[in-house]
PyMOL CGO cylinders between C-alpha atoms (Angstrom):
from pymol import cmd
from pymol.cgo import CYLINDER

trace = [
    CYLINDER, 82.82, 81.49, 108.50, 80.06, 82.02, 111.37, 0.3, 1, 1, 1, 1, 1, 1,
    CYLINDER, 80.06, 82.02, 111.37, 80.42, 85.84, 110.50, 0.3, 1, 1, 1, 1, 1, 1,
    CYLINDER, 80.42, 85.84, 110.50, 78.93, 84.89, 107.13, 0.3, 1, 1, 1, 1, 1, 1,
    CYLINDER, 78.93, 84.89, 107.13, 75.89, 83.25, 108.57, 0.3, 1, 1, 1, 1, 1, 1,
    CYLINDER, 75.89, 83.25, 108.57, 74.49, 86.44, 110.11, 0.3, 1, 1, 1, 1, 1, 1,
    CYLINDER, 74.49, 86.44, 110.11, 73.63, 84.73, 113.22, 0.3, 1, 1, 1, 1, 1, 1,
    CYLINDER, 73.63, 84.73, 113.22, 76.22, 86.10, 115.56, 0.3, 1, 1, 1, 1, 1, 1,
    CYLINDER, 76.22, 86.10, 115.56, 75.59, 88.88, 118.32, 0.3, 1, 1, 1, 1, 1, 1,
    CYLINDER, 75.59, 88.88, 118.32, 77.12, 92.13, 118.27, 0.3, 1, 1, 1, 1, 1, 1,
    CYLINDER, 77.12, 92.13, 118.27, 79.60, 91.05, 120.86, 0.3, 1, 1, 1, 1, 1, 1,
    CYLINDER, 79.60, 91.05, 120.86, 80.35, 87.80, 119.11, 0.3, 1, 1, 1, 1, 1, 1,
    CYLINDER, 80.35, 87.80, 119.11, 80.96, 89.52, 115.81, 0.3, 1, 1, 1, 1, 1, 1,
    CYLINDER, 80.96, 89.52, 115.81, 83.35, 91.78, 117.61, 0.3, 1, 1, 1, 1, 1, 1,
    CYLINDER, 83.35, 91.78, 117.61, 85.29, 89.05, 119.08, 0.3, 1, 1, 1, 1, 1, 1,
    CYLINDER, 85.29, 89.05, 119.08, 85.52, 86.99, 116.13, 0.3, 1, 1, 1, 1, 1, 1,
    CYLINDER, 85.52, 86.99, 116.13, 86.80, 89.93, 113.95, 0.3, 1, 1, 1, 1, 1, 1,
    CYLINDER, 86.80, 89.93, 113.95, 89.30, 90.89, 116.46, 0.3, 1, 1, 1, 1, 1, 1,
    CYLINDER, 89.30, 90.89, 116.46, 90.50, 86.98, 116.33, 0.3, 1, 1, 1, 1, 1, 1,
    CYLINDER, 90.50, 86.98, 116.33, 90.22, 86.92, 112.47, 0.3, 1, 1, 1, 1, 1, 1,
    CYLINDER, 90.22, 86.92, 112.47, 92.33, 90.17, 112.04, 0.3, 1, 1, 1, 1, 1, 1,
    CYLINDER, 92.33, 90.17, 112.04, 94.99, 89.18, 114.37, 0.3, 1, 1, 1, 1, 1, 1,
    CYLINDER, 94.99, 89.18, 114.37, 98.07, 89.01, 112.37, 0.3, 1, 1, 1, 1, 1, 1,
    CYLINDER, 98.07, 89.01, 112.37, 99.71, 86.52, 114.84, 0.3, 1, 1, 1, 1, 1, 1,
    CYLINDER, 99.71, 86.52, 114.84, 96.78, 84.10, 114.16, 0.3, 1, 1, 1, 1, 1, 1,
    CYLINDER, 96.78, 84.10, 114.16, 94.66, 84.25, 110.83, 0.3, 1, 1, 1, 1, 1, 1,
    CYLINDER, 94.66, 84.25, 110.83, 95.26, 87.50, 109.36, 0.3, 1, 1, 1, 1, 1, 1,
    CYLINDER, 95.26, 87.50, 109.36, 98.66, 86.67, 107.52, 0.3, 1, 1, 1, 1, 1, 1,
    CYLINDER, 98.66, 86.67, 107.52, 100.60, 88.67, 104.69, 0.3, 1, 1, 1, 1, 1, 1,
    CYLINDER, 100.60, 88.67, 104.69, 99.01, 86.86, 101.66, 0.3, 1, 1, 1, 1, 1, 1,
    CYLINDER, 99.01, 86.86, 101.66, 95.39, 86.20, 103.13, 0.3, 1, 1, 1, 1, 1, 1,
    CYLINDER, 95.39, 86.20, 103.13, 93.48, 84.47, 105.92, 0.3, 1, 1, 1, 1, 1, 1,
    CYLINDER, 93.48, 84.47, 105.92, 95.10, 81.16, 107.00, 0.3, 1, 1, 1, 1, 1, 1,
    CYLINDER, 95.10, 81.16, 107.00, 93.07, 77.80, 107.04, 0.3, 1, 1, 1, 1, 1, 1,
    CYLINDER, 93.07, 77.80, 107.04, 94.06, 77.44, 110.85, 0.3, 1, 1, 1, 1, 1, 1,
    CYLINDER, 94.06, 77.44, 110.85, 95.90, 79.78, 113.32, 0.3, 1, 1, 1, 1, 1, 1,
    CYLINDER, 95.90, 79.78, 113.32, 99.48, 80.52, 113.11, 0.3, 1, 1, 1, 1, 1, 1,
    CYLINDER, 99.48, 80.52, 113.11, 99.39, 79.63, 116.93, 0.3, 1, 1, 1, 1, 1, 1,
    CYLINDER, 99.39, 79.63, 116.93, 98.30, 76.04, 116.24, 0.3, 1, 1, 1, 1, 1, 1,
    CYLINDER, 98.30, 76.04, 116.24, 100.96, 73.37, 116.72, 0.3, 1, 1, 1, 1, 1, 1,
    CYLINDER, 100.96, 73.37, 116.72, 100.29, 71.87, 113.48, 0.3, 1, 1, 1, 1, 1, 1,
    CYLINDER, 100.29, 71.87, 113.48, 100.41, 75.27, 111.57, 0.3, 1, 1, 1, 1, 1, 1,
    CYLINDER, 100.41, 75.27, 111.57, 102.43, 74.86, 108.32, 0.3, 1, 1, 1, 1, 1, 1,
    CYLINDER, 102.43, 74.86, 108.32, 101.82, 77.89, 105.92, 0.3, 1, 1, 1, 1, 1, 1,
    CYLINDER, 101.82, 77.89, 105.92, 103.24, 75.58, 103.14, 0.3, 1, 1, 1, 1, 1, 1,
    CYLINDER, 103.24, 75.58, 103.14, 100.37, 73.22, 103.86, 0.3, 1, 1, 1, 1, 1, 1,
    CYLINDER, 100.37, 73.22, 103.86, 102.73, 70.12, 103.43, 0.3, 1, 1, 1, 1, 1, 1,
    CYLINDER, 102.73, 70.12, 103.43, 102.89, 68.81, 107.13, 0.3, 1, 1, 1, 1, 1, 1,
    CYLINDER, 102.89, 68.81, 107.13, 99.92, 70.47, 108.70, 0.3, 1, 1, 1, 1, 1, 1,
    CYLINDER, 99.92, 70.47, 108.70, 97.30, 72.99, 107.80, 0.3, 1, 1, 1, 1, 1, 1,
    CYLINDER, 97.30, 72.99, 107.80, 97.77, 76.62, 106.82, 0.3, 1, 1, 1, 1, 1, 1,
    CYLINDER, 97.77, 76.62, 106.82, 97.05, 77.48, 103.45, 0.3, 1, 1, 1, 1, 1, 1,
    CYLINDER, 97.05, 77.48, 103.45, 94.93, 80.54, 102.33, 0.3, 1, 1, 1, 1, 1, 1,
    CYLINDER, 94.93, 80.54, 102.33, 92.14, 79.06, 100.23, 0.3, 1, 1, 1, 1, 1, 1,
    CYLINDER, 92.14, 79.06, 100.23, 90.63, 81.93, 97.87, 0.3, 1, 1, 1, 1, 1, 1,
    CYLINDER, 90.63, 81.93, 97.87, 87.06, 80.30, 98.14, 0.3, 1, 1, 1, 1, 1, 1,
    CYLINDER, 87.06, 80.30, 98.14, 86.99, 80.81, 102.08, 0.3, 1, 1, 1, 1, 1, 1,
    CYLINDER, 86.99, 80.81, 102.08, 88.73, 84.05, 101.93, 0.3, 1, 1, 1, 1, 1, 1,
    CYLINDER, 88.73, 84.05, 101.93, 86.07, 85.36, 99.56, 0.3, 1, 1, 1, 1, 1, 1,
    CYLINDER, 86.07, 85.36, 99.56, 83.14, 84.04, 101.82, 0.3, 1, 1, 1, 1, 1, 1,
    CYLINDER, 83.14, 84.04, 101.82, 84.87, 85.75, 105.05, 0.3, 1, 1, 1, 1, 1, 1,
    CYLINDER, 84.87, 85.75, 105.05, 85.47, 88.99, 102.95, 0.3, 1, 1, 1, 1, 1, 1,
    CYLINDER, 85.47, 88.99, 102.95, 81.63, 88.87, 101.94, 0.3, 1, 1, 1, 1, 1, 1,
    CYLINDER, 81.63, 88.87, 101.94, 80.71, 88.70, 105.59, 0.3, 1, 1, 1, 1, 1, 1,
    CYLINDER, 80.71, 88.70, 105.59, 83.07, 91.59, 106.59, 0.3, 1, 1, 1, 1, 1, 1,
    CYLINDER, 83.07, 91.59, 106.59, 81.51, 93.71, 103.68, 0.3, 1, 1, 1, 1, 1, 1,
    CYLINDER, 81.51, 93.71, 103.68, 78.00, 92.69, 104.98, 0.3, 1, 1, 1, 1, 1, 1,
    CYLINDER, 78.00, 92.69, 104.98, 79.07, 93.80, 108.57, 0.3, 1, 1, 1, 1, 1, 1,
    CYLINDER, 79.07, 93.80, 108.57, 80.14, 97.11, 106.96, 0.3, 1, 1, 1, 1, 1, 1,
    CYLINDER, 80.14, 97.11, 106.96, 83.86, 96.46, 107.61, 0.3, 1, 1, 1, 1, 1, 1,
    CYLINDER, 83.86, 96.46, 107.61, 84.67, 96.91, 103.87, 0.3, 1, 1, 1, 1, 1, 1,
    CYLINDER, 84.67, 96.91, 103.87, 88.31, 98.32, 104.85, 0.3, 1, 1, 1, 1, 1, 1,
    CYLINDER, 88.31, 98.32, 104.85, 89.09, 95.22, 106.37, 0.3, 1, 1, 1, 1, 1, 1,
    CYLINDER, 89.09, 95.22, 106.37, 87.53, 93.23, 103.25, 0.3, 1, 1, 1, 1, 1, 1,
    CYLINDER, 87.53, 93.23, 103.25, 89.69, 95.48, 100.99, 0.3, 1, 1, 1, 1, 1, 1,
    CYLINDER, 89.69, 95.48, 100.99, 92.86, 94.86, 102.87, 0.3, 1, 1, 1, 1, 1, 1,
    CYLINDER, 92.86, 94.86, 102.87, 92.35, 91.13, 102.72, 0.3, 1, 1, 1, 1, 1, 1,
    CYLINDER, 92.35, 91.13, 102.72, 91.74, 91.34, 99.00, 0.3, 1, 1, 1, 1, 1, 1,
    CYLINDER, 91.74, 91.34, 99.00, 95.05, 93.17, 98.39, 0.3, 1, 1, 1, 1, 1, 1,
    CYLINDER, 95.05, 93.17, 98.39, 96.75, 90.72, 100.40, 0.3, 1, 1, 1, 1, 1, 1,
    CYLINDER, 96.75, 90.72, 100.40, 95.37, 87.69, 98.53, 0.3, 1, 1, 1, 1, 1, 1,
    CYLINDER, 95.37, 87.69, 98.53, 95.78, 89.57, 95.17, 0.3, 1, 1, 1, 1, 1, 1,
    CYLINDER, 95.78, 89.57, 95.17, 99.34, 89.71, 95.73, 0.3, 1, 1, 1, 1, 1, 1,
    CYLINDER, 99.34, 89.71, 95.73, 99.60, 85.95, 95.77, 0.3, 1, 1, 1, 1, 1, 1,
    CYLINDER, 99.60, 85.95, 95.77, 97.37, 85.39, 92.86, 0.3, 1, 1, 1, 1, 1, 1,
    CYLINDER, 97.37, 85.39, 92.86, 99.49, 88.06, 90.88, 0.3, 1, 1, 1, 1, 1, 1,
    CYLINDER, 99.49, 88.06, 90.88, 102.65, 86.47, 91.78, 0.3, 1, 1, 1, 1, 1, 1,
    CYLINDER, 102.65, 86.47, 91.78, 101.46, 83.08, 90.81, 0.3, 1, 1, 1, 1, 1, 1,
    CYLINDER, 101.46, 83.08, 90.81, 100.35, 84.72, 87.29, 0.3, 1, 1, 1, 1, 1, 1,
    CYLINDER, 100.35, 84.72, 87.29, 103.46, 86.48, 86.84, 0.3, 1, 1, 1, 1, 1, 1,
    CYLINDER, 103.46, 86.48, 86.84, 105.84, 83.47, 87.68, 0.3, 1, 1, 1, 1, 1, 1,
    CYLINDER, 105.84, 83.47, 87.68, 103.72, 80.47, 86.35, 0.3, 1, 1, 1, 1, 1, 1,
    CYLINDER, 103.72, 80.47, 86.35, 100.98, 82.04, 84.02, 0.3, 1, 1, 1, 1, 1, 1,
    CYLINDER, 100.98, 82.04, 84.02, 98.44, 80.27, 86.06, 0.3, 1, 1, 1, 1, 1, 1,
    CYLINDER, 98.44, 80.27, 86.06, 96.32, 80.40, 89.24, 0.3, 1, 1, 1, 1, 1, 1,
    CYLINDER, 96.32, 80.40, 89.24, 96.52, 77.78, 91.78, 0.3, 1, 1, 1, 1, 1, 1,
    CYLINDER, 96.52, 77.78, 91.78, 94.25, 76.25, 94.18, 0.3, 1, 1, 1, 1, 1, 1,
    CYLINDER, 94.25, 76.25, 94.18, 95.54, 77.97, 97.18, 0.3, 1, 1, 1, 1, 1, 1,
    CYLINDER, 95.54, 77.97, 97.18, 98.35, 80.12, 98.33, 0.3, 1, 1, 1, 1, 1, 1,
    CYLINDER, 98.35, 80.12, 98.33, 101.11, 80.15, 101.27, 0.3, 1, 1, 1, 1, 1, 1,
    CYLINDER, 101.11, 80.15, 101.27, 99.64, 82.95, 103.54, 0.3, 1, 1, 1, 1, 1, 1,
    CYLINDER, 99.64, 82.95, 103.54, 102.82, 83.94, 104.50, 0.3, 1, 1, 1, 1, 1, 1,
    CYLINDER, 102.82, 83.94, 104.50, 105.09, 84.00, 101.30, 0.3, 1, 1, 1, 1, 1, 1,
    CYLINDER, 105.09, 84.00, 101.30, 102.54, 84.01, 98.73, 0.3, 1, 1, 1, 1, 1, 1,
    CYLINDER, 102.54, 84.01, 98.73, 103.87, 80.99, 96.98, 0.3, 1, 1, 1, 1, 1, 1,
    CYLINDER, 103.87, 80.99, 96.98, 101.09, 79.20, 94.63, 0.3, 1, 1, 1, 1, 1, 1,
    CYLINDER, 101.09, 79.20, 94.63, 100.16, 75.78, 96.04, 0.3, 1, 1, 1, 1, 1, 1,
    CYLINDER, 100.16, 75.78, 96.04, 98.07, 72.80, 95.03, 0.3, 1, 1, 1, 1, 1, 1,
    CYLINDER, 98.07, 72.80, 95.03, 96.64, 72.40, 91.32, 0.3, 1, 1, 1, 1, 1, 1,
    CYLINDER, 96.64, 72.40, 91.32, 97.01, 74.74, 88.56, 0.3, 1, 1, 1, 1, 1, 1,
    CYLINDER, 97.01, 74.74, 88.56, 94.62, 76.52, 86.54, 0.3, 1, 1, 1, 1, 1, 1,
    CYLINDER, 94.62, 76.52, 86.54, 91.65, 76.13, 89.15, 0.3, 1, 1, 1, 1, 1, 1,
    CYLINDER, 91.65, 76.13, 89.15, 88.50, 78.15, 88.86, 0.3, 1, 1, 1, 1, 1, 1,
    CYLINDER, 88.50, 78.15, 88.86, 88.25, 78.75, 92.70, 0.3, 1, 1, 1, 1, 1, 1,
    CYLINDER, 88.25, 78.75, 92.70, 91.71, 80.25, 92.63, 0.3, 1, 1, 1, 1, 1, 1,
    CYLINDER, 91.71, 80.25, 92.63, 91.25, 83.12, 90.25, 0.3, 1, 1, 1, 1, 1, 1,
    CYLINDER, 91.25, 83.12, 90.25, 90.63, 86.65, 91.48, 0.3, 1, 1, 1, 1, 1, 1,
    CYLINDER, 90.63, 86.65, 91.48, 87.01, 87.19, 92.65, 0.3, 1, 1, 1, 1, 1, 1,
    CYLINDER, 87.01, 87.19, 92.65, 85.30, 89.74, 90.35, 0.3, 1, 1, 1, 1, 1, 1,
    CYLINDER, 85.30, 89.74, 90.35, 82.15, 90.00, 92.71, 0.3, 1, 1, 1, 1, 1, 1,
    CYLINDER, 82.15, 90.00, 92.71, 84.36, 90.70, 95.67, 0.3, 1, 1, 1, 1, 1, 1,
    CYLINDER, 84.36, 90.70, 95.67, 86.44, 93.49, 93.68, 0.3, 1, 1, 1, 1, 1, 1,
    CYLINDER, 86.44, 93.49, 93.68, 82.94, 94.93, 92.25, 0.3, 1, 1, 1, 1, 1, 1,
    CYLINDER, 82.94, 94.93, 92.25, 81.70, 95.45, 95.58, 0.3, 1, 1, 1, 1, 1, 1,
    CYLINDER, 81.70, 95.45, 95.58, 84.80, 97.07, 96.96, 0.3, 1, 1, 1, 1, 1, 1,
    CYLINDER, 84.80, 97.07, 96.96, 85.04, 99.42, 93.90, 0.3, 1, 1, 1, 1, 1, 1,
    CYLINDER, 85.04, 99.42, 93.90, 81.58, 100.02, 94.12, 0.3, 1, 1, 1, 1, 1, 1,
    CYLINDER, 81.58, 100.02, 94.12, 80.27, 99.87, 90.50, 0.3, 1, 1, 1, 1, 1, 1,
    CYLINDER, 80.27, 99.87, 90.50, 79.55, 97.22, 88.07, 0.3, 1, 1, 1, 1, 1, 1,
    CYLINDER, 79.55, 97.22, 88.07, 79.18, 97.41, 84.16, 0.3, 1, 1, 1, 1, 1, 1,
    CYLINDER, 79.18, 97.41, 84.16, 75.92, 95.85, 83.29, 0.3, 1, 1, 1, 1, 1, 1,
    CYLINDER, 75.92, 95.85, 83.29, 76.17, 96.46, 79.42, 0.3, 1, 1, 1, 1, 1, 1,
    CYLINDER, 76.17, 96.46, 79.42, 77.03, 99.08, 77.03, 0.3, 1, 1, 1, 1, 1, 1,
    CYLINDER, 77.03, 99.08, 77.03, 74.19, 101.55, 78.18, 0.3, 1, 1, 1, 1, 1, 1,
    CYLINDER, 74.19, 101.55, 78.18, 74.00, 100.68, 81.85, 0.3, 1, 1, 1, 1, 1, 1,
    CYLINDER, 74.00, 100.68, 81.85, 76.31, 100.90, 85.10, 0.3, 1, 1, 1, 1, 1, 1,
    CYLINDER, 76.31, 100.90, 85.10, 75.29, 99.79, 88.71, 0.3, 1, 1, 1, 1, 1, 1,
    CYLINDER, 75.29, 99.79, 88.71, 76.68, 102.00, 91.19, 0.3, 1, 1, 1, 1, 1, 1,
    CYLINDER, 76.68, 102.00, 91.19, 76.33, 99.85, 94.51, 0.3, 1, 1, 1, 1, 1, 1,
    CYLINDER, 76.33, 99.85, 94.51, 78.09, 101.96, 97.11, 0.3, 1, 1, 1, 1, 1, 1,
    CYLINDER, 78.09, 101.96, 97.11, 81.27, 104.15, 98.01, 0.3, 1, 1, 1, 1, 1, 1,
    CYLINDER, 81.27, 104.15, 98.01, 84.65, 103.49, 96.43, 0.3, 1, 1, 1, 1, 1, 1,
    CYLINDER, 84.65, 103.49, 96.43, 86.53, 101.43, 99.32, 0.3, 1, 1, 1, 1, 1, 1,
    CYLINDER, 86.53, 101.43, 99.32, 90.25, 101.24, 98.21, 0.3, 1, 1, 1, 1, 1, 1,
    CYLINDER, 90.25, 101.24, 98.21, 92.79, 103.74, 99.80, 0.3, 1, 1, 1, 1, 1, 1,
    CYLINDER, 92.79, 103.74, 99.80, 95.16, 105.46, 97.71, 0.3, 1, 1, 1, 1, 1, 1,
    CYLINDER, 95.16, 105.46, 97.71, 94.83, 106.48, 94.13, 0.3, 1, 1, 1, 1, 1, 1,
    CYLINDER, 94.83, 106.48, 94.13, 91.70, 106.11, 91.89, 0.3, 1, 1, 1, 1, 1, 1,
    CYLINDER, 91.70, 106.11, 91.89, 90.85, 103.38, 89.55, 0.3, 1, 1, 1, 1, 1, 1,
    CYLINDER, 90.85, 103.38, 89.55, 89.46, 102.88, 86.25, 0.3, 1, 1, 1, 1, 1, 1,
    CYLINDER, 89.46, 102.88, 86.25, 87.31, 99.88, 85.04, 0.3, 1, 1, 1, 1, 1, 1,
    CYLINDER, 87.31, 99.88, 85.04, 86.57, 99.54, 81.48, 0.3, 1, 1, 1, 1, 1, 1,
    CYLINDER, 86.57, 99.54, 81.48, 84.08, 96.91, 80.25, 0.3, 1, 1, 1, 1, 1, 1,
    CYLINDER, 84.08, 96.91, 80.25, 81.63, 96.73, 77.17, 0.3, 1, 1, 1, 1, 1, 1,
    CYLINDER, 81.63, 96.73, 77.17, 83.30, 99.78, 76.08, 0.3, 1, 1, 1, 1, 1, 1,
    CYLINDER, 83.30, 99.78, 76.08, 82.13, 101.75, 79.09, 0.3, 1, 1, 1, 1, 1, 1,
    CYLINDER, 82.13, 101.75, 79.09, 84.82, 103.54, 81.25, 0.3, 1, 1, 1, 1, 1, 1,
    CYLINDER, 84.82, 103.54, 81.25, 84.10, 103.96, 85.07, 0.3, 1, 1, 1, 1, 1, 1,
    CYLINDER, 84.10, 103.96, 85.07, 86.67, 106.19, 86.98, 0.3, 1, 1, 1, 1, 1, 1,
    CYLINDER, 86.67, 106.19, 86.98, 86.35, 106.00, 90.63, 0.3, 1, 1, 1, 1, 1, 1,
    CYLINDER, 86.35, 106.00, 90.63, 88.07, 107.69, 93.56, 0.3, 1, 1, 1, 1, 1, 1,
    CYLINDER, 88.07, 107.69, 93.56, 87.23, 109.47, 96.98, 0.3, 1, 1, 1, 1, 1, 1,
    CYLINDER, 87.23, 109.47, 96.98, 86.17, 112.59, 95.15, 0.3, 1, 1, 1, 1, 1, 1,
    CYLINDER, 86.17, 112.59, 95.15, 83.38, 110.93, 93.00, 0.3, 1, 1, 1, 1, 1, 1,
    CYLINDER, 83.38, 110.93, 93.00, 82.79, 108.81, 89.98, 0.3, 1, 1, 1, 1, 1, 1,
    CYLINDER, 82.79, 108.81, 89.98, 82.90, 109.62, 86.20, 0.3, 1, 1, 1, 1, 1, 1,
    CYLINDER, 82.90, 109.62, 86.20, 80.97, 107.06, 83.76, 0.3, 1, 1, 1, 1, 1, 1,
    CYLINDER, 80.97, 107.06, 83.76, 81.85, 107.52, 80.10, 0.3, 1, 1, 1, 1, 1, 1,
    CYLINDER, 81.85, 107.52, 80.10, 79.55, 105.61, 77.66, 0.3, 1, 1, 1, 1, 1, 1,
    CYLINDER, 79.55, 105.61, 77.66, 80.56, 104.43, 74.07, 0.3, 1, 1, 1, 1, 1, 1,
    CYLINDER, 80.56, 104.43, 74.07, 78.47, 106.99, 72.74, 0.3, 1, 1, 1, 1, 1, 1,
    CYLINDER, 78.47, 106.99, 72.74, 80.55, 109.78, 74.55, 0.3, 1, 1, 1, 1, 1, 1,
    CYLINDER, 80.55, 109.78, 74.55, 77.94, 110.61, 77.02, 0.3, 1, 1, 1, 1, 1, 1,
    CYLINDER, 77.94, 110.61, 77.02, 79.23, 111.27, 80.47, 0.3, 1, 1, 1, 1, 1, 1,
    CYLINDER, 79.23, 111.27, 80.47, 77.85, 111.26, 83.88, 0.3, 1, 1, 1, 1, 1, 1,
    CYLINDER, 77.85, 111.26, 83.88, 79.38, 112.72, 87.03, 0.3, 1, 1, 1, 1, 1, 1,
    CYLINDER, 79.38, 112.72, 87.03, 78.53, 111.64, 90.35, 0.3, 1, 1, 1, 1, 1, 1,
    CYLINDER, 78.53, 111.64, 90.35, 79.39, 112.57, 93.94, 0.3, 1, 1, 1, 1, 1, 1,
    CYLINDER, 79.39, 112.57, 93.94, 81.43, 110.25, 96.14, 0.3, 1, 1, 1, 1, 1, 1,
    CYLINDER, 81.43, 110.25, 96.14, 78.23, 110.01, 98.35, 0.3, 1, 1, 1, 1, 1, 1,
    CYLINDER, 78.23, 110.01, 98.35, 75.92, 109.14, 95.42, 0.3, 1, 1, 1, 1, 1, 1,
    CYLINDER, 75.92, 109.14, 95.42, 72.93, 106.47, 96.39, 0.3, 1, 1, 1, 1, 1, 1,
    CYLINDER, 72.93, 106.47, 96.39, 72.87, 102.87, 94.93, 0.3, 1, 1, 1, 1, 1, 1,
    CYLINDER, 72.87, 102.87, 94.93, 71.64, 103.31, 91.44, 0.3, 1, 1, 1, 1, 1, 1,
    CYLINDER, 71.64, 103.31, 91.44, 71.49, 102.24, 87.94, 0.3, 1, 1, 1, 1, 1, 1,
    CYLINDER, 71.49, 102.24, 87.94, 73.07, 104.70, 85.57, 0.3, 1, 1, 1, 1, 1, 1,
    CYLINDER, 73.07, 104.70, 85.57, 71.80, 104.66, 81.86, 0.3, 1, 1, 1, 1, 1, 1,
    CYLINDER, 71.80, 104.66, 81.86, 73.20, 106.20, 78.94, 0.3, 1, 1, 1, 1, 1, 1,
    CYLINDER, 73.20, 106.20, 78.94, 70.05, 108.23, 77.50, 0.3, 1, 1, 1, 1, 1, 1,
    CYLINDER, 70.05, 108.23, 77.50, 71.55, 108.68, 74.23, 0.3, 1, 1, 1, 1, 1, 1,
    CYLINDER, 71.55, 108.68, 74.23, 72.17, 104.88, 73.45, 0.3, 1, 1, 1, 1, 1, 1,
    CYLINDER, 72.17, 104.88, 73.45, 70.14, 103.39, 70.65, 0.3, 1, 1, 1, 1, 1, 1,
    CYLINDER, 70.14, 103.39, 70.65, 67.85, 100.64, 72.06, 0.3, 1, 1, 1, 1, 1, 1,
    CYLINDER, 67.85, 100.64, 72.06, 69.18, 97.18, 71.30, 0.3, 1, 1, 1, 1, 1, 1,
    CYLINDER, 69.18, 97.18, 71.30, 66.97, 95.24, 69.00, 0.3, 1, 1, 1, 1, 1, 1,
    CYLINDER, 66.97, 95.24, 69.00, 65.06, 92.49, 71.03, 0.3, 1, 1, 1, 1, 1, 1,
    CYLINDER, 65.06, 92.49, 71.03, 65.85, 89.00, 70.54, 0.3, 1, 1, 1, 1, 1, 1,
    CYLINDER, 65.85, 89.00, 70.54, 64.52, 85.57, 71.74, 0.3, 1, 1, 1, 1, 1, 1,
    CYLINDER, 64.52, 85.57, 71.74, 66.39, 84.60, 74.49, 0.3, 1, 1, 1, 1, 1, 1,
    CYLINDER, 66.39, 84.60, 74.49, 68.00, 81.12, 74.05, 0.3, 1, 1, 1, 1, 1, 1,
    CYLINDER, 68.00, 81.12, 74.05, 66.55, 78.16, 75.52, 0.3, 1, 1, 1, 1, 1, 1,
    CYLINDER, 66.55, 78.16, 75.52, 67.58, 77.30, 79.18, 0.3, 1, 1, 1, 1, 1, 1,
    CYLINDER, 67.58, 77.30, 79.18, 67.66, 74.19, 81.12, 0.3, 1, 1, 1, 1, 1, 1,
    CYLINDER, 67.66, 74.19, 81.12, 64.83, 73.94, 83.50, 0.3, 1, 1, 1, 1, 1, 1,
    CYLINDER, 64.83, 73.94, 83.50, 67.49, 73.70, 86.67, 0.3, 1, 1, 1, 1, 1, 1,
    CYLINDER, 67.49, 73.70, 86.67, 69.82, 76.34, 85.42, 0.3, 1, 1, 1, 1, 1, 1,
    CYLINDER, 69.82, 76.34, 85.42, 70.15, 78.97, 88.20, 0.3, 1, 1, 1, 1, 1, 1,
    CYLINDER, 70.15, 78.97, 88.20, 70.31, 82.82, 87.22, 0.3, 1, 1, 1, 1, 1, 1,
    CYLINDER, 70.31, 82.82, 87.22, 73.65, 84.53, 87.18, 0.3, 1, 1, 1, 1, 1, 1,
    CYLINDER, 73.65, 84.53, 87.18, 73.82, 86.66, 90.36, 0.3, 1, 1, 1, 1, 1, 1,
    CYLINDER, 73.82, 86.66, 90.36, 74.94, 90.34, 90.31, 0.3, 1, 1, 1, 1, 1, 1,
    CYLINDER, 74.94, 90.34, 90.31, 77.47, 91.23, 93.18, 0.3, 1, 1, 1, 1, 1, 1,
    CYLINDER, 77.47, 91.23, 93.18, 74.68, 93.91, 93.88, 0.3, 1, 1, 1, 1, 1, 1,
    CYLINDER, 74.68, 93.91, 93.88, 71.69, 91.61, 94.42, 0.3, 1, 1, 1, 1, 1, 1,
    CYLINDER, 71.69, 91.61, 94.42, 69.73, 93.22, 97.14, 0.3, 1, 1, 1, 1, 1, 1,
    CYLINDER, 69.73, 93.22, 97.14, 71.85, 96.15, 97.22, 0.3, 1, 1, 1, 1, 1, 1,
    CYLINDER, 71.85, 96.15, 97.22, 70.23, 98.47, 94.45, 0.3, 1, 1, 1, 1, 1, 1,
    CYLINDER, 70.23, 98.47, 94.45, 66.60, 99.75, 94.28, 0.3, 1, 1, 1, 1, 1, 1,
    CYLINDER, 66.60, 99.75, 94.28, 64.43, 97.80, 91.87, 0.3, 1, 1, 1, 1, 1, 1,
    CYLINDER, 64.43, 97.80, 91.87, 64.43, 98.98, 88.38, 0.3, 1, 1, 1, 1, 1, 1,
    CYLINDER, 64.43, 98.98, 88.38, 61.15, 100.13, 86.58, 0.3, 1, 1, 1, 1, 1, 1,
]
cmd.load_cgo(trace, "trace")
């Protein structure tokens, strides 16, 4: 977690990442364990010791890795944890509070929000985020290895692979971008402007909903 603070020196970062990604310690088959496997009290089932893989803490660690330009490690961790979450969803039709980092077995309470797949984590690895039927935020390169992926939301189809990006809007307008395209908001010029509506009243202390690309995209006009 100190990686997430941004307060470590380059040397400390290298040493911490090496420790984190050591499969004999934290970097297990289904996520980062709560304590190292070399600890005498390590218990992957989290019954007689510590060792469970908690999605919330794994997400913070992955966010730190992405901020440190180690997106390949963040993608590897995402896939490890995702395999455990998918197993729980297939076998029990639910997400669990945490998971066995060695077997992927779901542990703890069922239907826990913090146990679901992190959309923001995926969005940064995918490198694009659908803002609405006429807008797509391109935040960075496509990180996942292997075949490309398609994200469909709000009627917008975003196809990404290492050869580039194709965005197809509901109007049929298509935009093709190279794999090294700069972070930007891609708009559909043929979309009709939505009628302006008065926003619903908000509570004074209600925080704004952040985008996974906050601070990563240029300011819009």
